[in-house]
Structure formats: structure tokens, C-alpha cells
PALUMPA-467546 format. One record per residue (C-alpha): x, y, z. Coordinates in steps of 0.2 Angstrom, whole numbers, plus 2048, in hexadecimal, padded with zeros to 3 digits. Layout:
<recs>
XYZ/...
</recs>
This chain:
<recs>
7FE8017FF/8078117FB/80881D80B/7FC82C808/80483B80E/802848803/7F6858806/7E98627FC/7F786D7F5/8058637F1/7F88537EB/7EB85D7E2/7EE8727DE/8008707D8/7FC8627CC/7EE8677C7/7F28797C4/8028727BA/7F88677B0/7EC8767A9/7FA8807A6/80587579D/80C87978C/7FE880787/7FE892793/80D89678C/80D890778/7FA890773/7F78A1779/7F28A2766/7E089F76A/7DD8B376E/7E88B575C/7DA8A8752/7CD8A975A/7CB8BC760/7CA8C0772/7B68C0774/7B88AE76C/7C88A9776/7BC8AD785/7B18A3780/7B789577E/7C1898790/7B0899797/7A988978D/7B887F791/7B88847A4/7A68817A6/7A686F79E/7B58697AB/7AB8737B8/79C8677B4/7AA8587B5/7B285F7C4/7A185E7CE/79F84C7C7/7B28487D0/7AC84F7E1/7A08477E1/7A68387E0/7B78397E8/7AD83F7F8/7A18317F7/7B18227F7/7C38217F9/7CD8227E9/7DD81A7E5/7E881C7D5/7DC81C7C6/7D382A7C7/7C782C7B9/7C981A7B8/7C58167C9/7B68217C9/7AC8187BA/7B28097C3/7A080D7CA/79980A7BB/79F7F57BC/7AD7EE7B1/7A67F17A1/7A38047A2/7B28057AE/7BE7FC7A2/7BA804794/7BA81779A/7C88127A2/7D380B795/7CB81C789/7D4825798/7E481D796/7E3823785/7DF834788/7EF836794/7F882C789/7F7839779/7F7849785/80884178A/80E842777/807855777/80F85C782/82185377F/81F85A76C/81886B772/82A86C77D/83386776E/82C872763/82F880772/84287A771/84187C760/83C88C760/84B89376A/857886765/852880751/860883744/85188A736/84B89A736/84089D744/8348AC74B/8428AD75B/8508B6755/85B8B3764/8648A276C/86F893767/86B88C754/87187C758/86386E756/85E86B745/84C868742/83F85E736/83485173A/83F842740/84A84E74A/839850752/836840757/84783F75C/84784B767/83684676E/83D835771/84B83C77C/841846786/834839789/84082E78F/84383B79E/8358397A2/8358277A1/8458287AE/83C8327BB/82D8277BA/8368197BC/83D8217CC/82D8227D2/81C82F7D4/8268387E3/8338407DA/8278477CF/81A84C7DD/82C8557E6/83185F7D6/81E8677D1/81E8717DE/8308787D8/8288797C6/8198837CB/8228907D4/82F8917C4/81D8907B7/81589D7C3/8258AA7C1/8248A77B1/8148AC7AF/8178BC7BC/8248BF7AF/8188C17A2/80B8CC7AA/81B8DA7B1/8208D879F/8128DE797/8138EE7A0/8278F37A0/82A8EE78E/82B8FB784/8208F8770/8288F3763/82A8E9752/82F8D974C/8338CE73A/82D8BE73C/8328B1730/82B8A072B/82D89571C/823893711/81F886702/82E8866F8/83B888704/83689B701/8378A6712/8288AE715/8288BF720/81D8C772C/81C8D9733/8168D6747/8148E4755/8148E3769/8098F576C/80A8F377E/7F78F8787/7ED8FE776/7DA900775/7DF8FE762/7E78EC764/7D78E6770/7CB8EB762/7D68E4755/7D78D575D/7C48D1761/7C38C3754/7C68B9743/7D08AA73E/7DD8A7734/7EB89D72C/7F5892738/808892736/80D88273E/801877733/7FB882725/7EA881727/7DC88F72B/7D688E73E/7C488C742/7BA88C754/7BD879754/7D087A751/7D488975F/7C888176D/7D187076A/7E387776D/7DA88177B/7D1873785/7E186C785/7E4875794/7D587079D/7D885E79C/7E285E7AF/7D685E7B9/7D584B7C0/7EA84D7C3/7E584D7D4/7D983F7D3/7E78367CD/7F28387DA/7F082A7E8/7FC82F7F4/7EF83D7FA/7ED83E80D/7DA84080C/7D48407F9/7BF8437FE/7C6854804/7D68597FA/7CC8557E9/7BE85E7EB/7C886D7F2/7D886D7E8/7D086A7D8/7C48787D9/7D18877E0/7DF87E7D1/7D08837C4/7CB8937CD/7DC8997CB/7E18907BA/7CF89A7B3/7D68AC7BB/7E88AA7B1/7E08A57A1/7D48B37A1/7E28C17A6/7ED8BB799/7E28BA78B/7DC8CC78C/7ED8D1791/7F68C9782/7E68D1776/7E78E377C/7FB8E2778/8008D8767/7FA8D7758/7FF8CC749/80C8C6756/7FD8BA75C/7FC8B074E/80E8B0745/8178AB756/8108A0762/81F8A276B/81C8B576C/81F8B577E/8308B4780/8318C3774/8288CF780/8318C878F/83D8D379A/8478C2799/8428B678B/8498A7796/83C8AB7A1/82F8A5797/83A897790/83D88F7A1/82D8907A5/827887795/833877796/82D8767A7/81C8777A7/81D86B796/82885C79D/81F85D7AF/80D85D7A5/81584E79C/81B8447AB/80B8487B3/8018407A5/80D8317A2/80D82D7B7/7F982E7B6/7F98237A5/8048167AD/7F98187BE/7EA8157B3/7F28077A9/7F47FD7B8/7E67FF7C1/7DC7F67B1/7EB7E97B0/7E77E77C5/7D57E37C0/7D67D67B2/7CA7DE7A6/7D97DE797/7E47CF795/7F27D578A/7F57E3799/7F77D77A7/80B7D77AA/8057EB7AC/8017E57BE/8137E37C3/8197EF7CE/82D7F27D7/8307F07E9/8288027EE/8188007E4/81C8087D4/8148007C4/8238007BA/81D7F67AC/80E8007AB/81C80F7A7/82280679C/815803792/811815794/81E81A78C/81E81077E/80E814778/812827779/822823770/81581E761/80A82E765/81983A762/81A83474E/80C83F74C/81A84B74F/81085C751/80586175F/7F5868755/7F585874E/7F084E75C/7E985B767/7D8858761/7DA845765/7E0848776/7D0855779/7C3848772/7CC83B77C/7CB84678C/7B984C78B/7B3839787/7BC837798/7B38467A1/7A2840799/7A582E7A3/7A88357B2/7988407B1/78F8317AB/7968267BB/78D8337C8/77E8347BD/77D8207BD/7808257D3/7738317D2/7668287C8/7688177D4/7658207E2/7758197EA/77381E7FD/77C82B804/7828317F3/78783F7F0/78F849801/7958567F5/7878647F6/78A86D7E6/78885E7DB/7768587D3/77184C7C5/76F85C7B8/7818617B9/7868507B4/77984E7A7/77F8607A3/79185A7A3/78E84B798/78485578A/793862787/7A1857789/79984D77A/79385C770/7A7864773/7AF85676E/7A385575A/7A7868759/7B986475B/7BA855753/7A984C749/7B783B743/7C083A752/7B183B75E/7A782F753/7B7822754/7BB827766/7A782276B/7AA81075F/7B980C766/7B080E779/7A3804772/7AA7F776D/7B57F677B/7A67F5785/79E7E777C/7AE7DE77E/7AE7DF78E/79D7DA792/79F7CA786/7AE7C6790/7A27C979F/7B07CB7AC/7A67CB7BC/7AC7D57CC/7A97D97DD/7A87EC7D9/7987ED7DB/78E7F47CB/7858057C6/77C7F97BA/7747EE7C8/76D7FF7CF/7658077C2/75C7F57BC/7577F47CE/7508077CC/7478047B9/7427F37BE/7377F77CD/7318067C3/72A7FB7B7/7247ED7C2/7187FA7CC/7127FE7BA/70D7EC7B6/6FC7EA7B9/6F47D87BB/6E47E07B6/6E97E77A6/6EF7D47A0/6E77CD791/6E97BD789/6EE7C3778/6FE7C5781/6FE7B678C/7117AC790/71679F79C/7187A47AA/7237947B0/72778E7C2/73277E7C1/7347747D0/74576D7D3/74975F7DF/75A75D7DA/7617657CA/76E7587C7/76074C7BF/75675B7BA/7617677AF/75A76179D/7487647A5/74F7767A9/75677779A/74677378E/73B77D79A/74778E797/74378A783/731789788/72F79A792/72E7A5784/7337B578B/7297B479B/72D7AF7AD/73A7A07B1/73B79A7C2/74478D7C9/73D7897D9/74377D7E8/73D7777F8/747773806/741769813/74576B825/74D77A82F/75B77D825/75D78D820/75A79180D/7647A2809/77679C807/77078F7FA/76A79D7EF/77C7A27E7/77D78E7E3/76E7907D9/77079E7D2/7827997CB/77878A7C5/76E7937BB/77D79E7B4/78778C7B0/7767867A6/77479879E/7617987A1/7587A67A4/74E7A17B4/74E7AB7C7/74F7A07D5/74279F7E2/7487937F3/73D790800/73C786812/72D77B816/72B76C81F/72376580F/7247657FD/7137677FA/711776805/72177D801/71B77D7EC/70C7867F5/7167937FC/7207957EB/7107957E2/70A7A47EA/7187AD7ED/7237AE7DE/7267BA7D4/7217CC7D6/7167D77C9/7187C67BF/7117B67C7/7167A57C2/70579E7B9/70C78F7B4/71377E7BF/71F7717B6/7247637C1/7307547BD/7267467BB/7247387CA/72A7267C7/73571B7CB/74571D7BF/7557207C6/75B7327BF/76C7347B6/7787427BD/77674F7B0/7877577B9/79274A7B1/78D74C7A1/78C76079C/79D76679D/79A7767A5/7997697B5/7A97617B2/7BB7667BB/7C576B7AB/7BB77B7AB/7BF77E7BD/7D17887B8/7C97917AC/7BA7987B3/7C179D7C5/7D27A77BA/7C57B07AF/7B57B57BA/7B07BA7CC/7A77AA7D2/79B7B37DE/7A47A67EA/79E7987E1/7AB78D7D9/7A877E7D0/7AC7707DC/7A27777EA/79277A7DD/7947667DA/7987637EE/78876C7F1/77B7627E9/7777537EE/77B7417E4/76C73C7DB/75F7317E3/76271E7E1/7537107E1/75670C7F2/75571F7F7/745725801/73C7317F6/73A7447FC/7277417F6/7197367F6/70C7327E8/6FD73B7F1/70974B7F3/70D74B7E3/6FC74A7DE/6F67577EA/7037657E2/6FC7617D2/6EB7637DA/6F17747E2/6F677A7D2/6E77787C9/6DB77E7D8/6E778D7D9/6E67917C7/6F578C7C0/6F87807B3/7037707B5/7107697AA/7187557AE/7287557A6/7307417A4/73F73A79A/74674C798/75674579E/75573C78C/75574E783/76575477A/76A764774/761771782/773778787/779788783/786783777/77B77876D/77B77D75A/76A775759/75D77E750/74E77374E/74D76C73D/75175A743/74375B74E/733757753/72375D75E/715751761/705756768/6F774E76E/6E8757773/6DC74B776/6DA746788/6E0735784/6DA72C796/6C7733794/6C372D784/6B2732785/6B6745783/6B874A772/6BD75C773/6CC761769/6C977576D/6C7772783/6D278078D/6E077178F/6E076C77D/6E377E775/6F1781785/6F877177E/6FA77A76E/6FF789770/70D78277D/711777770/712789764/71B790771/72A784771/72A78475E/73079775D/73C796769/74F795762/755784764/74177C75F/73F78A752/742780740/73877074A/72B766741/71976874B/710758749/6FD75A751/6F3749751/6E0745751/6D9736759/6C9730750/6BE721754/6BB71A73F/6A9710746/699719743/698722752/6A372F74D/6A373273A/6A374373C/6B874473D/6BC74C72D/6B175D731/6B975B740/6CB75B73A/6C676B72D/6BF77473E/6D0770745/6DB775735/6D3785734/6D478874A/6E6786744/6E679273A/6DE7A0745/6E979C751/6F979C744/6FE78C74A/70978473C/708771740/703761734/6F575873B/6F574673A/6E373A73C/6E772A749/6DA722749/6D871975A/6CA70A75A/6D66FD75E/6DB70776E/6CA70E771/6C56F9771/6CD6F6782/6C370678B/6B5701796/6A8712797/6A27117AB/69871F7B1/6A67247C1/6AF7357BC/6BF72C7C1/6BD71D7B9/6CD7107BA/6D370B7AB/6D76FC7A4/6EA6F77A3/6E76F0792/6DF70078E/6EF70A793/6FD6FE78A/6F2701778/6F371477C/70571477F/708707772/6FF714767/70972476C/71971776B/714714759/70F725753/71C73075E/72D72675F/735732752/72F74275B/73C74C767/72F751774/71D74E775/71075677D/70174E784/6F275178F/6F27517A0/6E074C7A8/6DD7567BA/6E174B7C8/6D47427D3/6CE7497E1/6D07397ED/6E27387F6/6DF7257F3/6DE7247DE/6EF7317DF/6F97207DC/6EF71C7CE/6EF72A7C5/7017297C3/6FF7177BF/6F77197B1/70172B7AC/71171E7AD/7097117A3/70471E794/715728792/721716796/72F71678D/72A729781/737730781/735745787/72474878C/71B757792/70975379A/70076379B/6F17687A4/6EC77A79E/6DE7847A8/6DE7977A4/6DA79A790/6EB79E786/6E77A1772/6DD7AF76C/6D77B0759/6D17C4759/6DF7D4755/
</recs>
């Protein structure tokens, strides 16, 4: 842990003032020359308004919690890994380009004095050759000096920063004193034109003059360094480069009391620099004419002792370059520690004293690439765009915290969501005013980084602002969801699937995920006894993640499974309630252990998962150990047949539809990695109540419910191209000659319901001959009839992937529960994946 020893003055004010003065103060006062005094002052006001809005956000966040090294990145982390990582990288790029800009500015200043070529300044030792490659060479030497200082550590920079500030302040004072002390005089300025011709310009220093001030109020002209006509956007880009140092204090991780120092120091520094810029602009516009646009280093010409300004420029530029390099390396180090971008992993390495030397080397290497631009004005707009995007992101982080109604935020009184929103809008507007191409490119880059991090999905323990915002919005929309306005036209399955042990139920869980059609899907589990269930939620949620299903989890504690299921049917859901209960089938089959078959649950993926993601305290071995082994034949059942049938009856009484799933362990291709599109699959629907042959109604509520559920499955991704077949059972005897007319009526119904399916007519006289009708409401069906029924289903549906059968209403007497289950077992025996469905609510609607 780095010792925290810097106070407000040395830790925040000094680096912030130096970063905001930098090279621009001395070399780029051409803002007044090109834009005129009025527009120059407007630019200062606009620039400082934008940064002031961002400062309010920085103050609000820095008073809300401890800030480590990394400034804007650490702030944007509150938005979660996707936003935090992408904004952090953008802020790193901003610092990187700024560092290159400061170095190029310093080289420009050195060549103005020591360059061999004809230069505006006539005095000095002209020993340094000039040209593009020489500029790159000198920049590289200065960068190497910055690298050496940064490798030793940030403490050297903070010690020398105060001395540099004194030198810069002395230079400033000399400029203001010179404006009064120096007498008016004329200059001849030369520039190299096209074809090696030398251009000469007459310029004069008039001293304080109302005429000079009037002449300097407006107008844009040619920039001699880039040979292009300047505009508001290009001049503002250079002007705004000087306003990008406001986070120099927030980047410092060695502050004693960051929550006090950052707001106080940053606000004082901004007021001080604003005052200096305004006074300087007024002073030079009242004393200089053409000098302003023909010589960007004119402040040396009009100084009592020109080296004063030269020393000020060198110190300010070198200091700003070092500050940018240190800031960039700290952001890179913070990004590397969070494992967001794997190529940056080495940048997490630090020296014994805590200096991230690998991050410094990374930064130095990338800045070296930036200086190949060779011209400060060429990269000024890119630096500005990156900074504006980073500031907009800081404002966005605060806006999100405010909108999410984070408790105790903010403690800073001058902050409100209006300032955040205004800050974001002004930053984005100025980005596009400065350079629409760079702005669009940087936003696209930000979105690409965001998508990359989202799909790589690094789970973190930072706390997600997105979760807070989702909570806020979901609560609002749930309150707007009115059950009284529900309509059958928009019906969808809202499923509660009861799971005893996921080891044997995974295929059914995956199948129901396809069946839910964008509706509510809840995995319910009843814990018997008095063990608390709260600690189990993480295991079930990890299971949901592993299976890749879109489901909620609801657990309850109860003395019996039946009571627990009643609890869940009543209380599960908020705004949206389950309208359907799905149960696994009650039979004597020994279940298979799905955990042994699926690669997601195998040990080979343990190392990979634990390295790449934060698993909320549930690793694979503990997930495996939490769910008990599957039951064998001798194991006692949790549920008696009476209790199981009682659960079905309870659900129907509560107006919930019921589905029983059998043999779903045989279904393959439902997992999230499966490429199945359903073209090889067949869905069979038997809409007649086969266990009550007396009923001939194909259009009762339950039959239509069956058809709708099959249709819903047919629309899901893994069943979209499946073939759907509907079987109509008809007796060919004299008593049932109207079946052809019935078939036509049924086809018309399917057309109205927009269900695409082929209709198969199945004569079932051979089955009916085993059926002996009785007057009793719950009749005993003969074994011959049940076997014949089973044979008929096997004969016609042996190729089907899944079958939908009509589930008759359960008996009202407990004593008949076993008989009811044995009849269902006999009919579905050996069929393959089958869903027995009893629908209780109308779900089809033929009108518009």
C-alpha cells in the first residue's frame, strides 16, 4: 500500500494548475490572434463551463468513497466492468495522446530558439537541425527523460512540481510586467513558404492601445505551421487542450484525505487558471497586432528578459508530459489489476516500492508512436475529443448513481443530475464541433470495447450500477403492470417448474426454457425440515448460469412437498404470477445423473472458469457437492402417490394449468451450445382425452390449450423448423360417420388459430373394443384398453421427438390416486419424451 502523505496544495492544486497551464499558455495564445478577443473569451467561458460541470461530478464521486490511483477509470468503475473498462481505456488513450502533444509542443518551443532554419525569433544559438525526422528524434530524447523520471517514481515528480510551478508563475509575472515596461516597437517576421521561398511579414507591439484592442476583436486567418485556414472548431480544439488537466489531482493515489482535497484543490485551481487566461487574453489583445498570428512564440519578443518565457515553456511542457505519462501508467496499471484486457496483464507488475514500471514502459512505447505525428496542432483535436469523451463518461457515472437513487449520494451540495446531464450534452456537442470524424470514431471504439467486455462478461465484485438502474426501472414497470388488463390475445406461459434434484431434471429444465415463449419461468424447490434455504440460492443461481436458461429461482421451507408447492404457487412472482405448474412424472424409473454427461459440469472446465470470472463464491466442486446424488431404487420417496396427485388437484383448484413431463432424460440437443434448429424434429399432438373415449370434443379448453402449447414450442429457436402433426382419433363404425365433416371443421379452426400442422386421421376401433363404458364418473379402465392405447401411440408416434397428450382431471378421492397414476404410466410407457397437459384457462383467440 502506497503511503498517503500529500495534502490539498501539493497533491491536487499544484499538478492541476501545471496540467492546465502546460504548453498552451505560452505557445498557443494565438487563440486571440485567430479568433479575436470576443470569441477567445467565449471559448474560455465555454471550455470552463464544460469542465466545471464535470468537476461537480468529480467532487460528488470523490466525496462518496475512497478514490485510488487511476482517476476517471476508478470513477467509471462504478458503472460496472463493461463501462468501467471501456471508459478506462479511452481515458488512457486521452492521456497518451496528451503526453505526445506536450512533448511535441516542447520540441516546437526548443526549435523556435535553437533551430537552424529561419525562425521568427532572431536571437539564440542556432545549432539544432530541423525537419520531420529531427522533430521525432528530439521528441524521443525528451520522452526518454520522462521515462527515466517515471521509472524512479511519482514521488520525484510531486517534489519537483512545486518548483516548476514557481518557475511558471515567475514567467507569468514577467509577461504581465513586460506589457507595461516594454516600449512599442516593430518586427519583421519570416516564414518558409512553398518552393523554399521566404515570406516576410511586418508586425508591431503597440503597448496598451484602444485601436489595437479594437482591431483584435475578431477574424480567422491562415495558420503558418499547418498552412490551413483556422476556424472556431480548430482553434477551440487547441484552446481546450489546456483545460484537460482537471483530473490531475484525482489521479493521485497518495492523497492524505482525497474526499476533501480533490473538490477543494480542483475548484481553486480552476478558478485560478481561468482568471490567468482571461487577464492574459485581454492583455495581449490590447498590446499586439499581426504578431499574434505570425509568431506563436511572440511572448518572448515582448519580454523584459526573453529566457524567462523560454524557461517557463520548457518547465511547463516537461511537467505536463511527465504528469500525463504518470497518469496514463496508473490507469493502465489499474486496468491490468482488474484483468479486463488479457494483453495488459503484465502491466500489473510493480517494483518493491509499488511503482508500476511495466505500465510505465507500455505507456512510453505507445507515446513514442504518437510523436510520429510530428505536429502539435495535428493531434490537438484528437486529444481533446478523447478527453471530452472521458469527461462525458464521468458525468454519466454520476448521473447513473443519481438516477439509481444510490443511498447517501451525493454528499457534495453543489451537485445535481441537471449538471450531469448538461455536462454530458455539452461534452458530446463540443466533440462533434471540434472534429466529427474523430468523435464518431472514438464513440464507435468505445462501443466496440463495451461489446467486447460485455460478451467476455468478466464478473466482478465492484457492484454494478446497471443492476441498480434495472431495479429502479423494473420496479416502476411492475407497478404499471395491471392484472385487470390482461387479455387472452397476449397470453403466454408463466411456468413454475418444481425440481426435486437438478441432477436428474436438467433436460426437463432445458426443455421448459424453450416452452416458455418469453414468459415467466421459475424453478421451484421445496426443502423439507427446518434447514434455512437462504444460503442455497447462490448454488441454484449458479446452476441456472451453467445451464444457460432464463429462469428465476424460488425456494421454500415446508414440512411437506405438497404444502411447499402450494406456497410457491401462491407467492411466486411479483406482478407476473405462474399460470402453469410443471412436474416431473411419478414413476419407478431410476433417473440418470445429468451432471456426469454435460461438459459444463465436468472438472475439466474448473480452472478455466475460476480464472476468467468471479463466481459469487460457488465453484464447480462445491456446486457438484451441494446437490445430493440421484436416488436409487431402494431410496425412500419424498412424495407419496396421494401427495403427488394432491399437488395436481391443488393447482387445478387454484386455476393453474398442469403439465407432467415423462422421459425427458432421453431428449438431446436442448443445451445452450447445441446447434439444433429443429429441422429433424417432430412434435406430435393428441388433442383428444384418450382416457375418456366417450368425449368427442376436439375444441374444449384443454384440447385447445394442448394445441397452443405445441404451437408455442414450435416457435422457439431449437424447434422452429420442427414438423408438427395433430392426430384425430375417429371410430369408423356407423355411430361416427360425421368424422370427415369434423376434420374439415378442425382444419378451419387451425387456420383461424394460425397453427401450421399436418392432420393425421387415426381409426381407433381396435382400441375402443377393449373399452367397457360405465356410469361411474371415475371408471376403472381395463389393462387391455390401456395396452391397446399405448400400442396405438407407439405405432403412430414412435418417430416423434416430443408428444403432447391430454391429461384428464385427477380423481377427487385420495384412494384412487395410485390407480390414476398407474393408468397414466401404462399409457405413456416406453413412449419417449412426453408432456401430459391439463389446461384450465382459454388461451386461444381468433379475432384481431
